[in-house]
C-alpha positions in Angstrom: -17.0 -1.5 -11.9 -15.0 1.4 -11.9 -16.1 2.3 -15.6 -19.4 3.1 -17.0 -20.1 1.2 -20.2 -21.7 3.5 -22.7 -22.1 3.5 -26.5 -21.7 7.0 -28.0 -22.9 8.3 -31.3 -19.6 9.6 -33.5 -21.5 9.7 -36.7 -20.1 12.5 -38.5 -18.4 13.7 -35.5 -14.8 15.1 -35.5 -12.4 12.6 -33.4 -8.8 13.1 -32.9 -6.0 10.6 -33.2 -2.3 11.7 -32.7 0.0 9.2 -34.1 0.8 7.7 -37.5 1.9 3.9 -37.1 0.3 0.5 -37.0 -1.6 1.2 -33.4 -2.9 4.3 -35.2 -4.2 2.4 -38.2 -6.3 0.2 -35.7 -7.8 2.8 -34.0 -8.5 4.9 -37.1 -10.2 1.9 -38.7 -12.3 1.3 -35.3 -13.5 4.9 -35.6 -14.2 4.6 -39.4 -16.4 1.9 -38.9 -18.3 4.2 -36.5 -18.8 6.6 -39.5 -16.5 9.4 -37.5 -14.8 12.2 -39.2 -11.2 11.5 -38.5 -9.0 14.0 -37.9 -5.1 12.5 -37.8 -2.0 14.6 -36.3 1.5 13.3 -36.8 4.5 14.4 -38.8 4.7 10.9 -40.7 2.4 8.2 -41.3 2.6 4.8 -42.3 1.2 3.5 -45.9 -1.8 2.3 -44.5 -2.9 5.5 -43.2 -1.7 7.2 -46.3 -4.3 5.0 -48.5 -6.8 6.6 -46.6 -5.9 10.0 -46.7 -5.3 9.9 -50.2 -8.8 8.4 -50.5 -10.3 11.6 -48.4 -11.7 9.0 -45.8 -9.6 11.1 -42.9 -8.2 14.4 -42.6 -4.4 14.6 -42.0 -2.7 17.3 -40.2 1.0 16.4 -41.4 2.8 17.9 -37.9 3.8 17.0 -34.4 1.2 17.8 -31.5 1.9 20.9 -29.6 -0.6 22.3 -27.9 -4.4 22.0 -26.8 -6.0 24.0 -29.7 -5.4 21.1 -31.9 -8.0 19.3 -30.1 -10.7 22.0 -30.4 -14.4 20.8 -31.2 -13.3 17.0 -31.0 -15.9 14.7 -29.3 -12.9 11.9 -28.4 -9.1 12.1 -28.6 -7.0 8.7 -29.2 -3.5 9.3 -28.7 -1.2 6.5 -30.6 2.3 7.5 -30.4 5.4 5.7 -29.1 6.6 9.4 -27.5 5.6 9.3 -23.9 5.9 12.8 -23.6 3.7 13.6 -26.8 1.0 11.2 -24.8 0.8 12.7 -21.9 0.7 16.2 -23.0 -2.4 14.8 -24.9 -4.2 13.4 -22.2 -3.5 16.5 -20.0 -4.8 19.0 -22.8 -8.2 16.9 -23.2 -8.5 16.5 -19.6 -8.6 20.2 -19.3 -11.2 20.7 -22.3 -13.2 17.7 -20.8 -12.6 15.5 -23.8 -12.7 11.9 -23.1 -9.4 10.9 -24.0 -7.4 7.2 -24.5 -3.7 7.1 -24.6 -2.8 3.6 -25.7 -1.3 1.3 -23.1 -1.2 3.6 -20.7 -5.0 3.4 -18.6 -3.7 6.2 -15.8 -3.5 8.2 -18.8 -7.1 7.8 -19.9 -10.7 8.8 -19.1 -11.8 5.7 -21.6 -10.4 2.8 -22.4 -11.4 1.0 -26.0 -13.2 -2.3 -25.5 -12.6 -5.6 -27.5 -15.4 -5.5 -30.1 -17.9 -8.1 -31.2 -19.7 -6.6 -34.2 -22.8 -8.5 -35.4 -24.2 -5.1 -36.8 -26.8 -3.8 -35.5 -25.5 -5.8 -32.5 -22.5 -4.6 -30.9 -20.5 -6.4 -27.7 -18.0 -4.7 -26.0 -15.7 -6.1 -23.4 -13.3 -4.3 -21.2 -10.5 -5.2 -18.5 -10.5 -1.3 -17.7 -7.2 -1.5 -19.2 -6.1 -4.2 -17.0 -5.6 -7.1 -19.5 -6.5 -6.4 -23.0 -5.2 -9.3 -24.1 -7.7 -11.5 -21.8 -10.8 -9.3 -23.6 -9.1 -9.7 -26.7 -9.5 -14.0 -25.7 -13.0 -13.3 -24.4 -14.0 -11.6 -27.7 -12.8 -14.7 -29.5 -14.6 -17.2 -27.1 -18.1 -15.2 -27.6 -17.3 -14.8 -32.2 -17.5 -18.6 -31.9 -20.7 -18.7 -29.8 -22.4 -16.0 -32.1 -23.1 -16.6 -35.8 -23.2 -13.7 -38.0 -26.8 -14.2 -38.7 -27.3 -12.5 -35.4 -27.1 -9.0 -37.3 -29.6 -10.0 -40.0 -32.2 -11.3 -36.8 -31.9 -7.8 -35.5 -32.3 -5.9 -38.5 -35.8 -8.0 -39.4 -36.8 -7.4 -35.7 -36.5 -4.1 -36.0 -38.5 -3.9 -38.8 -41.4 -5.4 -37.3 -41.3 -3.1 -34.3 -43.8 -1.0 -34.9 -46.3 -4.0 -36.0 -45.3 -5.7 -32.8 -46.2 -2.6 -30.6 -49.1 -1.9 -32.4 -50.3 -5.6 -32.0 -49.4 -5.8 -28.5 -49.9 -2.5 -26.1 -47.8 -3.6 -23.3 -44.0 -4.0 -22.7 -44.6 -7.4 -21.4 -46.7 -8.6 -24.0 -44.0 -7.5 -26.6 -41.3 -9.3 -24.4 -43.5 -12.4 -24.3 -44.0 -12.2 -28.1 -40.5 -11.7 -28.7 -38.6 -14.5 -26.5 -41.0 -17.0 -28.4 -40.0 -15.6 -31.9 -36.3 -15.7 -30.5 -36.3 -19.5 -29.3 -38.3 -20.8 -32.0 -37.8 -22.0 -35.7 -38.4 -18.1 -37.4 -34.6 -17.7 -36.2 -33.5 -20.7 -37.5 -35.0 -20.3 -40.9 -33.0 -16.5 -40.5 -29.6 -17.7 -39.8 -30.0 -20.2 -42.6 -30.6 -18.1 -45.1 -34.4 -18.0 -45.1 -35.0 -14.5 -44.7 -38.3 -14.2 -46.7 -39.9 -17.5 -45.1 -38.9 -15.8 -41.8 -40.6 -12.6 -42.8 -43.6 -14.5 -43.9 -43.7 -16.6 -40.5 -43.6 -13.6 -38.5 -46.4 -11.8 -40.3 -48.4 -15.3 -39.6 -47.3 -15.1 -35.7 -48.6 -11.5 -35.8 -52.3 -12.3 -37.9 -55.5 -12.7 -35.5 -55.7 -16.4 -37.0 -52.0 -17.7 -37.1 -51.5 -21.0 -38.9 -50.0 -24.0 -37.0 -46.5 -23.8 -36.0 -44.7 -26.7 -36.7 -41.5 -27.8 -35.6 -38.3 -27.9 -37.7 -35.4 -30.7 -38.7 -31.9 -30.2 -38.3 -29.8 -32.5 -40.6 -26.6 -32.2 -39.2 -23.2 -33.5 -40.0 -21.5 -34.5 -36.8 -18.0 -35.1 -38.5 -15.5 -38.1 -38.1 -15.6 -38.2 -34.3 -13.2 -35.2 -32.8 -15.9 -33.1 -31.5 -13.5 -30.0 -32.5 -14.5 -30.7 -36.2 -17.8 -29.7 -35.5 -19.2 -26.2 -37.2 -20.5 -23.7 -35.2 -23.7 -23.8 -36.3 -24.2 -27.8 -36.2 -22.9 -27.1 -32.0 -25.6 -24.2 -31.9 -28.5 -26.4 -33.1 -27.1 -29.4 -30.9 -27.7 -27.1 -28.2 -31.2 -26.3 -28.7 -33.0 -29.3 -30.0 -35.7 -30.7 -28.2 -34.9 -34.5 -29.9 -31.8 -35.8 -31.2 -32.2 -38.8 -33.4 -28.5 -40.1 -34.0 -26.6 -42.8 -35.7 -24.1 -45.4 -34.7 -21.4 -43.4 -36.5 -21.8 -40.5 -33.8 -18.8 -40.4 -31.5 -19.6 -40.3 -27.7 -17.5 -37.3 -27.7 -20.0 -35.6 -30.1 -22.7 -36.7 -28.3 -21.7 -35.4 -25.1 -22.2 -31.8 -26.8 -26.1 -32.5 -27.4 -28.3 -30.4 -25.2 -28.4 -32.4 -21.8 -32.1 -32.4 -21.3 -33.0 -33.4 -25.1 -34.9 -36.4 -25.6 -32.3 -39.3 -27.4 -33.6 -41.7 -29.8 -31.0 -44.3 -31.4 -31.5 -45.6 -34.8 -27.8 -46.8 -35.4 -27.3 -49.4 -38.2 -24.7 -51.8 -38.6 -24.2 -54.6 -41.1 -27.5 -56.5 -41.1 -28.5 -54.9 -37.9 -31.3 -51.7 -38.2 -32.7 -50.7 -35.6 -35.2 -48.8 -37.5 -35.3 -49.2 -41.6 -34.7 -46.1 -43.4 -38.4 -45.5 -44.3 -39.5 -45.4 -40.7 -36.5 -43.1 -39.6 -37.7 -41.0 -42.7 -41.4 -41.0 -41.3 -40.3 -40.5 -37.4 -38.1 -37.3 -38.3 -41.2 -36.0 -40.1 -44.1 -37.3 -37.2 -41.6 -35.4 -34.6 -41.5 -32.1 -36.5 -45.1 -32.0 -37.1 -45.6 -32.3 -33.3 -44.0 -29.1 -33.0 -40.7 -30.2 -31.7 -37.0 -29.1 -33.1 -35.7 -32.3 -34.3 -31.9 -32.7 -34.5 -31.0 -35.8 -36.7 -27.3 -36.1 -36.1 -25.1 -38.1 -38.4 -21.4 -39.0 -38.5 -19.3 -37.3 -41.1 -21.6 -35.7 -43.6 -25.3 -36.2 -44.3 -24.7 -36.0 -48.2 -22.0 -38.4 -48.3 -23.3 -42.2 -47.8 -25.5 -40.7 -45.0 -28.8 -41.0 -46.6 -29.3 -37.5 -45.9 -31.1 -36.9 -49.5 -33.4 -39.9 -48.9 -34.9 -38.3 -45.2 -35.5 -34.7 -46.8 -37.1 -35.9 -49.6 -39.9 -37.2 -46.9 -39.7 -34.1 -45.1 -40.5 -32.0 -48.1 -43.2 -34.1 -49.2 -44.8 -33.9 -45.8 -44.3 -29.9 -45.7 -41.9 -30.2 -42.5 -39.0 -27.1 -42.2 -35.5 -28.5 -42.3 -32.2 -26.9 -43.1 -29.0 -28.9 -43.8 -25.6 -28.6 -41.8 -22.6 -30.1 -43.5 -20.2 -32.1 -41.4 -16.3 -32.8 -42.4 -16.8 -36.2 -44.2 -14.6 -39.2 -42.8 -12.8 -39.1 -45.9 -11.2 -35.6 -45.3 -11.2 -35.6 -41.3 -9.5 -39.2 -40.9 -7.0 -38.9 -43.6 -5.8 -35.9 -42.5 -5.3 -37.3 -38.8 -3.7 -40.7 -40.4 -1.2 -38.0 -41.8 -2.4 -39.1 -45.6 -2.8 -36.4 -47.8 -5.9 -37.5 -50.2 -4.0 -35.8 -53.2 -0.6 -34.9 -54.1 1.3 -33.9 -57.1 3.6 -36.8 -57.1 1.1 -39.5 -56.3 -2.9 -38.8 -56.9 -4.4 -35.9 -59.4 -7.8 -37.5 -58.3 -9.7 -38.9 -55.5 -12.7 -41.4 -55.4 -15.1 -42.0 -52.5 -16.6 -45.4 -52.3 -19.2 -47.4 -50.3 -18.5 -50.5 -49.6 -21.9 -51.7 -47.9 -24.2 -51.3 -50.9 -28.3 -51.0 -50.3 -28.7 -54.8 -51.6 -25.8 -56.1 -49.8 -23.4 -57.0 -52.8 -20.0 -55.3 -53.4 -20.9 -55.1 -57.4 -18.3 -51.9 -57.3 -17.1 -50.4 -60.3 -14.0 -52.2 -60.3 -12.3 -50.3 -63.3 -12.8 -47.1 -62.5 -11.2 -48.0 -59.0 -8.3 -49.4 -60.6 -7.3 -46.3 -62.5 -3.6 -44.9 -62.0 -2.5 -41.9 -60.0 -5.8 -41.6 -58.1 -7.0 -42.3 -54.2 -9.6 -44.5 -53.4 -11.4 -44.2 -50.2 -13.7 -46.8 -49.0 -16.4 -46.1 -46.5 -18.0 -49.2 -44.4 -16.1 -51.5 -46.4 -14.6 -53.7 -43.3 -16.4 -56.9 -44.0 -15.7 -57.0 -47.5 -12.3 -55.8 -47.2 -10.8 -59.1 -49.0 -12.8 -59.0 -51.8 -12.0 -55.4 -52.7 -8.3 -56.3 -52.6 -8.8 -59.3 -54.8 -10.8 -57.8 -57.0 -8.7 -54.5 -57.4 -5.5 -56.6 -58.5 -7.7 -59.0 -60.3 -8.5 -55.8 -62.7 -4.3 -54.2 -62.8 -3.5 -52.8 -59.7 -0.4 -53.5 -58.3 -0.6 -56.2 -55.1 1.8 -53.8 -53.6 -0.1 -51.0 -53.7 0.0 -49.4 -50.2 -3.2 -49.3 -48.2 -4.2 -48.1 -45.1 -7.4 -49.1 -42.8 -7.9 -46.3 -40.0 -10.0 -47.6 -36.9 -12.0 -44.6 -35.0 -10.2 -42.3 -36.9 -9.7 -38.4 -35.5 -10.7 -39.5 -31.8 -8.2 -40.5 -29.1 -8.8 -44.2 -29.9 -7.6 -44.1 -33.3 -5.8 -47.1 -34.8 -4.0 -47.2 -37.8 -2.7 -50.4 -40.0 -0.9 -49.8 -43.1 0.0 -52.9 -45.6 -0.5 -53.7 -49.5 -3.3 -55.2 -51.3 -1.9 -58.6 -51.1 -1.9 -58.7 -47.5 -3.9 -56.1 -45.8 -6.9 -58.6 -45.0 -4.4 -60.9 -43.2 -3.0 -57.7 -41.0 -6.5 -56.1 -40.2 -7.8 -59.6 -38.8 -4.7 -59.8 -36.9 -5.2 -56.7 -35.4 -8.8 -57.2 -34.2 -10.2 -53.9 -36.4 -13.4 -52.9 -35.4 -16.3 -50.6 -37.4 -16.1 -48.0 -37.8 -13.2 -48.1 -40.1 -12.0 -46.3 -43.3 -9.7 -47.8 -46.0 -7.4 -45.6 -48.4 -5.8 -47.1 -51.4 -3.1 -45.4 -53.1 0.3 -44.0 -53.3 -0.6 -41.3 -50.8 -0.2 -43.8 -48.2 3.3 -44.0 -48.8 3.3 -40.4 -47.0 2.1 -41.5 -43.6 5.2 -42.5 -42.0 6.6 -38.8 -42.8 3.3 -36.9 -42.4 1.9 -38.5 -39.5 1.5 -35.9 -36.7 -1.6 -37.1 -34.7 -0.9 -39.0 -31.6 -3.8 -40.8 -29.7 -3.2 -40.1 -25.5 -2.3 -43.2 -24.2 -4.8 -45.6 -22.6 -7.8 -44.2 -24.4 
């Protein structure tokens, strides 16, 4: 390590920036975030800087840099010009005055470098390559950004609120460390991250009380998306990595399952037509039971929990049992699969509405609203309809839909095993049988299917 990473309090202290272009804009913006008093020196400035000057957010001297006197009283200096002679002069003068100086893209002229910053105020993470590879530092920052939710700043604020109370309760540093480690690895943090801050504060008070109430676990009802793990949300991935138990469905892809915490207990409760590993009522009770044992339970579903995923039935039971839970939406199959098949669900020339239908009703029948499904200028997306596909096609034709209406059936959409069969209502069933498609499949009915030939972009890897 050639440079000492430190954080300097520059609130209301003078920081001089020499330069008036786009680079200076970025540096001024960073300084203002840290509440500095910014003095800008440049004969000309760009529009963005002029806006800050007009708003009296920075002090501006419309002149060239010419002497060390212009740096007097500064706590740090940044040179951001495209004139190398000026940059060298600023660097030399600042060094003589013992003022930390940064010259953009010139490490040899710097006594400090500007780090790439991940800000979750009051949590701030700075990444530096010591001036050698700033693009790499920004790349690493992006990686950290994806792993660190915005809510960590709120966690820090709430922890600060309780700091004195915790210190009064636990006299030693070790006791306080153990307490906070338990809090940061438990459900209180999840309540903060999911926006339940009042409940989190109550739970923290409870944890500090002489007779804390029984601590329960929590259920994470998470949408695993249509199959491609890159389509998971940040929150879904984080909860998948910290669960104690994962209760998962048949529609969750193997690639998504690979991202679940390695040492988590896995409980399969998948359903296929007329085959139920566990009845839905028993799944509901299982989730509550596991959480009441103090476990963090990941209920992982394909697609979105609230779109034909029975998520509502499950949280009804959790609420009745007093079990904390949170719901994390996922990309539903209709959105993800249609996109990867190159079929927009709506298009001004073809469809102004979209209808989601389940082809697998609770009582096993296909008593659907055929009139609604047969209306013109709309797209109909059928979930779990592979077995009843022939009847669906027949009923739509019977209710006035043209026999040559284009249809697509997508098997294992968004994954490297994706297959797409396109046809018309009158010959779809025969083509699906010929292709030997198997669940999970999604059916898209409507004029928009005609666009697939033009818009198809996703090519699964050969041999997958």
